[in-house]
C-alpha positions as CSV (number, residue, x, y, z in Angstrom):
1,M,-41.7,0.2,-19.7
2,F,-40.7,3.0,-21.8
3,K,-41.2,2.2,-25.9
4,K,-38.6,4.6,-27.0
5,I,-35.9,6.8,-25.0
6,L,-34.4,9.9,-26.5
7,I,-30.9,11.0,-25.0
8,A,-30.4,14.4,-24.8
9,N,-26.6,14.4,-24.6
10,R,-23.6,13.5,-26.6
11,G,-20.3,11.8,-25.8
12,D,-19.4,8.7,-23.7
13,I,-22.5,9.2,-21.1
14,A,-24.7,8.8,-24.8
15,V,-23.0,5.9,-25.5
16,R,-24.1,4.4,-22.2
17,V,-27.5,4.9,-22.1
18,I,-27.6,3.6,-25.6
19,R,-25.7,0.2,-24.2
20,A,-28.4,-0.3,-21.1
21,A,-31.6,0.9,-23.1
22,R,-30.7,-1.8,-25.9
23,E,-30.2,-4.4,-22.9
24,L,-33.2,-3.8,-21.7
25,K,-34.9,-4.3,-25.2
26,I,-35.3,-0.2,-25.8
27,P,-35.0,1.6,-29.3
28,T,-33.1,4.9,-28.6
29,V,-32.3,8.2,-30.3
30,A,-29.3,10.3,-30.1
31,V,-29.2,13.8,-31.0
32,Y,-26.2,15.5,-31.9
33,S,-25.2,19.1,-33.5
34,Q,-23.6,19.6,-36.4
35,A,-20.1,19.1,-35.0
36,D,-21.1,15.8,-34.1
37,A,-22.5,14.0,-37.2
38,D,-19.8,11.4,-37.1
39,S,-20.1,10.7,-33.3
40,L,-20.2,7.4,-32.0
41,P,-23.9,7.3,-30.4
42,V,-25.0,8.9,-33.7
43,R,-23.5,5.7,-35.1
44,L,-24.7,3.6,-32.1
45,A,-28.7,4.8,-31.6
46,D,-31.3,3.6,-33.5
47,E,-32.0,6.8,-34.8
48,A,-30.6,10.6,-34.6
49,V,-31.2,13.5,-35.6
50,C,-29.2,16.4,-35.7
51,I,-30.4,19.4,-33.4
52,G,-28.9,22.5,-34.5
53,P,-25.2,24.1,-35.1
54,P,-21.8,23.4,-32.8
55,E,-22.6,25.9,-30.4
56,R,-23.9,24.6,-27.2
57,K,-26.7,27.4,-27.3
58,G,-28.1,26.0,-30.4
59,S,-27.4,22.3,-30.0
60,Y,-26.9,20.6,-26.4
61,L,-28.7,23.4,-24.4
62,N,-31.8,24.1,-27.0
63,A,-34.2,22.5,-24.9
64,P,-37.2,23.0,-27.8
65,N,-35.2,21.5,-30.6
66,I,-34.3,18.5,-28.4
67,L,-38.1,17.6,-27.1
68,S,-39.4,18.1,-31.1
69,A,-36.9,15.4,-32.0
70,A,-38.2,13.7,-29.0
71,V,-41.7,14.1,-29.9
72,I,-41.2,13.6,-34.0
73,T,-39.6,10.1,-33.5
74,G,-41.9,9.1,-30.9
75,C,-40.1,8.6,-27.7
76,D,-42.2,8.9,-24.5
77,A,-39.0,9.3,-22.1
78,V,-35.6,11.6,-22.2
79,H,-32.4,10.8,-20.5
80,P,-30.6,14.0,-19.7
81,G,-27.2,12.1,-19.3
82,I,-24.6,14.4,-17.9
83,G,-24.1,18.0,-18.3
84,F,-26.0,20.2,-20.3
85,L,-29.4,20.1,-19.2
86,A,-29.1,17.5,-16.8
87,E,-29.7,19.5,-13.9
88,V,-31.9,22.2,-15.4
89,A,-35.1,22.2,-13.3
90,S,-37.1,24.4,-16.2
91,F,-36.4,21.3,-18.8
92,A,-37.2,18.4,-16.6
93,E,-40.7,20.5,-16.1
94,M,-41.0,20.7,-19.9
95,C,-40.6,17.3,-20.3
96,D,-43.6,16.7,-18.3
97,A,-45.2,18.9,-19.9
98,I,-46.3,17.9,-23.1
99,G,-45.8,14.0,-21.9
100,M,-42.6,13.0,-21.9
101,K,-41.0,10.9,-18.6
102,Y,-38.1,13.0,-17.5
103,I,-35.1,9.6,-16.3
104,G,-34.3,11.6,-13.5
105,P,-35.4,13.2,-9.8
106,P,-38.6,15.4,-9.3
107,V,-38.2,18.9,-10.5
108,G,-38.9,20.2,-6.8
109,A,-35.3,18.1,-6.0
110,I,-33.8,19.3,-8.7
111,E,-35.0,23.1,-7.5
112,M,-34.0,22.4,-4.4
113,M,-30.7,21.0,-4.8
114,G,-29.5,23.7,-7.5
115,D,-30.4,26.6,-5.1
116,K,-26.9,26.0,-2.9
117,I,-28.5,28.4,-0.4
118,Q,-31.9,26.1,0.1
119,A,-30.0,22.9,0.2
120,R,-27.7,24.0,3.1
121,A,-30.9,25.2,4.8
122,T,-32.6,21.8,3.9
123,M,-29.7,19.5,5.6
124,E,-29.3,21.5,8.2
125,K,-33.2,21.3,9.0
126,A,-32.7,17.6,8.7
127,G,-29.3,17.3,10.7
128,V,-26.7,16.8,7.9
129,P,-24.0,18.5,9.3
130,I,-22.9,21.9,7.0
131,V,-19.7,23.3,6.7
132,P,-20.6,26.8,8.6
133,G,-21.9,30.0,6.9
134,T,-24.6,31.6,5.6
135,N,-28.2,29.9,4.5
136,T,-29.6,33.9,3.2
137,P,-28.3,35.8,-0.4
138,L,-25.7,37.8,0.6
139,R,-27.2,41.6,0.0
140,D,-25.3,44.5,1.5
141,P,-21.7,44.4,1.5
142,L,-20.7,45.7,5.0
143,E,-23.1,43.3,6.6
144,A,-22.1,40.3,4.4
145,A,-18.3,41.6,5.5
146,K,-19.2,41.5,8.8
147,V,-20.5,38.0,8.5
148,A,-17.3,36.7,7.6
149,S,-15.9,38.2,9.9
150,Q,-17.5,36.3,12.8
151,I,-17.1,33.0,10.8
152,G,-13.6,33.6,10.2
153,F,-11.3,34.4,7.4
154,P,-10.2,32.7,5.0
155,V,-14.3,31.8,3.7
156,M,-15.7,31.2,0.1
157,I,-17.9,33.1,-1.9
158,K,-19.9,30.5,-3.8
159,A,-22.8,30.9,-6.7
160,A,-26.1,30.2,-4.8
161,G,-26.9,28.3,-8.8
162,G,-23.1,26.6,-9.1
163,G,-21.4,23.3,-8.2
164,G,-19.1,20.9,-10.5
165,G,-16.5,23.6,-8.5
166,R,-17.7,26.5,-10.3
167,G,-18.5,29.5,-9.4
168,I,-16.2,29.8,-6.2
169,R,-14.5,32.8,-5.1
170,V,-12.0,32.8,-1.9
171,V,-11.4,35.8,0.6
172,Q,-8.6,36.3,2.4
173,N,-9.5,39.2,4.9
174,E,-11.9,41.6,5.2
175,E,-10.5,44.4,2.9
176,E,-11.0,42.3,0.1
177,F,-14.3,41.1,0.5
178,P,-16.7,44.0,-0.8
179,K,-14.7,44.0,-4.0
180,I,-15.1,40.4,-4.2
181,L,-18.1,39.9,-3.4
182,K,-19.4,42.1,-6.3
183,T,-17.2,40.1,-8.6
184,A,-18.7,36.9,-7.6
185,Q,-22.2,38.2,-8.0
186,V,-21.6,39.3,-11.3
187,E,-20.3,35.4,-12.5
188,A,-22.7,34.2,-10.6
189,E,-25.8,36.2,-12.9
190,S,-24.0,35.7,-15.7
191,S,-22.6,31.8,-15.4
192,F,-25.7,30.8,-13.6
193,G,-28.6,33.3,-14.4
194,N,-28.3,34.1,-10.6
195,A,-26.5,36.9,-8.8
196,D,-27.4,35.2,-5.2
197,V,-24.1,34.0,-3.3
198,Y,-23.7,32.8,-0.1
199,I,-20.3,32.3,2.4
200,E,-19.1,29.0,3.8
201,K,-16.0,29.1,6.1
202,F,-13.0,28.4,3.7
203,I,-11.2,24.7,4.4
204,N,-8.2,24.2,2.7
205,T,-7.4,20.8,2.8
206,F,-10.0,17.9,3.2
207,R,-11.2,14.7,1.3
208,H,-13.8,14.9,-1.5
209,I,-15.9,11.7,-0.4
210,E,-19.2,11.7,-2.0
211,V,-21.9,8.9,-2.0
212,Q,-23.9,7.1,-4.4
213,I,-28.2,7.5,-4.0
214,L,-30.5,5.3,-5.0
215,A,-34.2,5.9,-4.6
216,D,-37.2,4.3,-6.4
217,Q,-41.0,5.8,-6.3
218,H,-42.2,4.1,-3.8
219,G,-40.4,4.9,-0.7
220,T,-37.2,2.8,-0.8
221,V,-34.1,5.2,-0.4
222,L,-30.6,3.7,0.0
223,H,-26.7,4.3,-0.9
224,L,-24.3,1.9,-2.7
225,G,-21.1,3.6,-0.5
226,E,-18.9,6.2,-0.3
227,R,-16.3,7.5,-3.8
228,D,-13.1,9.2,-3.0
229,C,-13.1,11.9,-5.3
230,S,-10.1,14.5,-3.7
231,L,-8.0,14.1,-6.9
232,Q,-8.8,17.2,-8.5
233,T,-7.0,20.3,-10.0
234,Q,-6.7,23.6,-8.2
235,R,-9.8,24.5,-10.2
236,Y,-11.7,22.3,-8.5
237,Q,-12.0,19.3,-11.9
238,K,-11.8,15.6,-10.4
239,M,-9.2,13.7,-12.4
240,V,-9.0,10.4,-9.9
241,E,-11.5,8.7,-8.6
242,E,-11.7,5.7,-6.6
243,A,-13.9,3.2,-4.1
244,P,-14.4,2.8,-1.7
245,A,-12.4,5.5,-0.3
246,P,-8.7,4.4,1.1
247,H,-8.2,4.8,4.8
248,L,-11.8,5.6,6.0
249,E,-12.4,4.8,9.4
250,P,-15.6,2.4,9.7
251,G,-17.8,4.4,11.7
252,V,-17.2,7.2,9.5
253,R,-17.8,5.9,6.7
254,R,-21.0,4.4,8.2
255,R,-22.2,7.7,9.4
256,I,-21.7,9.7,6.0
257,C,-23.7,7.2,4.2
258,E,-26.5,7.4,6.7
259,A,-26.3,11.1,6.6
260,A,-26.7,10.9,2.4
261,V,-30.0,8.7,2.8
262,K,-31.3,11.5,5.3
263,A,-30.2,14.1,2.7
264,A,-31.9,11.8,-0.1
265,K,-35.5,11.8,2.1
266,A,-35.0,15.2,3.0
267,A,-35.1,16.3,-0.4
268,G,-38.1,14.2,-1.6
269,Y,-35.7,12.4,-4.0
270,T,-35.9,9.8,-6.5
271,N,-34.0,8.0,-9.0
272,A,-29.9,7.9,-9.0
273,G,-27.8,10.7,-7.3
274,T,-24.6,11.9,-5.4
275,V,-24.6,13.7,-2.1
276,E,-20.8,15.1,-1.7
277,F,-19.4,15.5,1.6
278,I,-16.0,17.4,2.6
279,V,-14.3,15.0,5.0
280,L,-11.8,16.4,7.7
281,P,-8.8,14.1,9.1
282,D,-10.5,14.0,12.9
283,G,-13.3,12.3,10.9
284,K,-15.8,15.3,10.9
285,F,-17.9,15.8,7.9
286,Y,-20.2,18.2,6.3
287,F,-22.4,18.6,3.7
288,M,-21.2,19.8,0.6
289,E,-23.7,19.7,-2.4
290,M,-26.2,16.6,-4.0
291,N,-25.7,16.6,-7.8
292,T,-29.2,15.4,-8.3
293,R,-27.9,13.6,-11.8
294,L,-25.6,10.2,-13.0
295,Q,-21.9,11.2,-11.8
296,I,-19.1,10.7,-14.3
297,E,-17.7,8.3,-11.6
298,H,-20.4,6.4,-12.0
299,P,-18.7,3.2,-13.2
300,I,-16.5,3.0,-9.8
301,T,-19.4,1.9,-8.1
302,E,-21.0,-0.1,-10.4
303,M,-17.5,-2.3,-10.6
304,I,-17.7,-3.0,-6.7
305,T,-21.7,-3.4,-6.5
306,G,-22.3,-5.4,-9.4
307,V,-25.5,-2.7,-10.1
308,D,-26.4,-0.7,-12.8
309,L,-27.1,2.3,-12.2
310,V,-28.4,3.2,-15.8
311,K,-30.6,0.5,-16.0
312,W,-32.0,1.4,-12.8
313,Q,-32.3,4.8,-13.5
314,I,-34.6,3.9,-16.4
315,K,-36.2,1.3,-14.1
316,I,-37.1,3.6,-11.5
317,A,-38.5,6.0,-13.8
318,A,-40.8,3.7,-15.1
319,G,-42.1,3.1,-11.7
320,E,-40.7,-0.1,-10.9
321,K,-39.4,-1.0,-7.5
322,L,-36.0,-1.8,-6.2
323,S,-35.4,-5.1,-6.3
324,F,-33.1,-5.3,-3.8
325,S,-32.6,-3.5,-0.3
326,Q,-30.3,-1.6,2.2
327,R,-28.9,-5.3,3.6
328,D,-28.6,-6.9,0.0
329,V,-25.8,-4.7,-1.3
330,A,-22.6,-6.0,-0.9
331,W,-19.1,-4.2,-1.9
332,N,-16.4,-6.5,-3.5
333,G,-13.2,-5.2,-4.0
334,H,-11.9,-1.7,-5.5
335,S,-12.6,0.2,-8.1
336,I,-10.3,3.0,-9.8
337,E,-11.3,5.6,-12.6
338,V,-9.1,7.7,-14.5
339,R,-10.6,10.3,-16.6
340,L,-8.4,10.2,-19.8
341,T,-8.7,14.1,-21.4
342,A,-7.3,16.0,-24.3
343,R,-5.8,18.8,-22.3
344,D,-2.5,19.9,-22.3
345,P,-1.3,19.7,-18.5
346,E,2.6,21.2,-19.9
347,R,0.2,24.3,-20.9
348,D,-1.8,24.5,-17.7
349,F,-4.3,21.6,-18.9
350,A,-5.6,23.6,-21.6
351,P,-8.1,21.8,-24.1
352,S,-6.7,20.3,-27.5
353,A,-8.7,19.9,-30.5
354,G,-8.3,18.1,-33.4
355,K,-8.1,14.3,-35.1
356,I,-7.3,11.6,-33.5
357,T,-5.1,9.9,-35.4
358,S,-4.2,6.5,-33.7
359,L,-5.8,5.1,-30.8
360,R,-5.2,2.1,-28.7
361,F,-6.9,1.7,-25.5
362,P,-6.3,-1.4,-22.6
363,G,-8.2,-4.3,-22.3
364,G,-8.2,-7.9,-20.2
365,L,-9.4,-8.6,-17.1
366,G,-10.9,-6.1,-14.7
367,V,-10.3,-3.3,-17.4
368,R,-13.4,-1.4,-18.6
369,I,-13.5,1.7,-21.0
370,D,-16.2,4.3,-21.4
371,T,-15.6,6.2,-24.1
372,H,-16.9,8.0,-27.9
373,V,-13.8,8.2,-29.5
374,Y,-12.3,6.1,-31.8
375,S,-9.1,6.5,-34.5
376,G,-10.4,9.0,-36.7
377,Y,-12.2,10.9,-34.7
378,D,-12.3,14.8,-34.4
379,V,-12.0,16.2,-30.9
380,P,-14.6,18.9,-31.8
381,P,-13.3,22.4,-29.7
382,Y,-17.2,23.4,-28.8
383,Y,-17.4,20.5,-25.3
384,D,-16.0,19.1,-22.6
385,S,-12.3,17.7,-23.2
386,M,-13.6,14.1,-21.8
387,L,-12.1,11.4,-24.1
388,A,-12.5,8.2,-22.1
389,K,-13.0,6.7,-18.5
390,I,-10.9,4.0,-17.9
391,I,-11.7,2.0,-15.0
392,V,-10.0,-0.9,-13.2
393,W,-11.0,-3.3,-10.9
394,D,-9.7,-5.7,-8.9
395,H,-9.6,-7.7,-5.1
396,D,-7.7,-5.1,-3.5
397,R,-6.6,-1.3,-3.6
398,N,-2.6,-2.4,-4.4
399,S,-3.6,-4.6,-7.3
400,A,-5.8,-2.5,-8.3
401,I,-3.4,0.1,-8.7
402,N,-0.8,-2.0,-10.3
403,R,-3.8,-3.1,-13.0
404,M,-4.2,0.7,-14.0
405,Q,-0.5,1.4,-14.1
406,R,-1.0,-1.4,-16.6
407,A,-3.3,-0.4,-18.5
408,L,-2.2,3.3,-18.7
409,D,1.0,2.2,-20.3
410,E,-1.3,-0.3,-22.9
411,V,-3.0,3.5,-23.9
412,E,-1.8,4.9,-27.1
413,I,-3.5,8.0,-28.6
414,T,-1.8,10.7,-31.1
415,G,-3.0,13.3,-33.0
416,V,-4.1,15.6,-29.6
417,K,-2.2,16.6,-26.2
418,T,-3.6,14.0,-23.3
419,D,-3.0,14.3,-19.6
420,L,-2.0,10.2,-19.9
421,E,1.6,11.4,-18.9
422,Y,0.5,13.3,-16.1
423,H,-1.6,10.3,-15.1
424,K,0.9,8.0,-14.9
425,K,2.7,10.0,-12.3
426,I,0.0,10.0,-10.3
427,F,-0.1,6.6,-10.0
428,A,3.5,6.6,-9.7
429,N,3.9,8.3,-6.2
430,A,4.5,6.7,-3.4
431,F,2.0,8.9,-1.2
432,F,-0.8,7.8,-3.5
433,R,-0.4,4.2,-3.3
434,K,-0.4,4.7,0.3
435,G,-3.9,6.6,0.2
436,E,-2.7,9.6,1.8
437,L,-5.4,11.5,-0.5
438,T,-6.6,15.4,-0.4
439,T,-7.8,18.0,-2.4
440,K,-4.1,19.2,-2.1
441,F,-2.9,16.0,-3.4
442,L,-2.0,16.9,-6.9
443,A,-0.5,20.7,-5.8
444,T,1.4,19.2,-3.2
445,H,3.0,15.6,-4.8
446,V,2.5,15.9,-8.6
447,G,2.2,19.5,-9.3
448,E,0.2,21.3,-11.5
């Protein structure tokens, strides 16, 4: 087992990794920017090292500074967390080059799944259904427009290096295609350092279902079931997730989970990962992408399976075998997660920074809070607006909804604008309680 782990991240995920490592009796090192000097990870870790100024590029995206901190503190492993460098193959490669174990998948798997065009081609070859589209980069505008017409408008132009709902443009007709293609290529280059884009058929309304994967270095690949992540904004930002997915026909559930395992094997994947799918009302489903890291919504899978995903990330990276098989995985009850963020729904979810002047989180049976904030904490303007994940568990979905409503009513936070009241509207909605979920749910039933 590792002697010391550096956490190359901030916020609630850094706290989450610190707690898992501490239970495994492994010391941790937190890195922080000047803006995060008083953050909870800095207070909880065994050691902390400042790695640069508040801006991401000089701190949390500064791989040399992060790895220097790992070396000088005597770490032998690095956990990338979520976001920042978590899916950057070159960072994992740098860890390998200096003998620092990267707690995540192999470099080759990150590269393969990071290039969405290559990922599509790999999945198609492995027999995993993909959305109708192209598996080669679009270069010639006229040829690309012709291909788009054959697929049928509307289509999406997507960045090969994109992910997480970013790098997507919808094209309604052939006339506007060349202009939007050029814009998409420029955006892809500036955002992801890769101008390559491809086409997918635009599917307007669907369910967003993802499957949690665990794979060790000894050939065992298994799934821990699915999560429904359909409740998301028009900018594809997830707000509420739940597991298991409500009203998913058992045969469809089985096929999706089997496809996810097949996808992980095709990618040569090890460690924890997530395979995301588009699911249509008739039960057809298509591969969307694979996230080669831990997901923000991983707690709901932990709540219904009892499997600690972060501990297993560490154990797998250290070479341990999974101690259970697919037949041992059992799902119990229902879990829901709310992402409480410092965003103002009345201003198009604009971020809100400032000092939290008062704070109260809920508690009680079946309630879990993953957070890094506290009363008096200054929410910086430089990073993601996540304040906390409120997670509940109960024996069935209806009871879990009731528990979440009670939990949200207990939350008190002042000093920054939040989306707390917006979440309350979601859980008060009759269609949500019925489980009639699609990616258009918020726009249709709650309003954005």
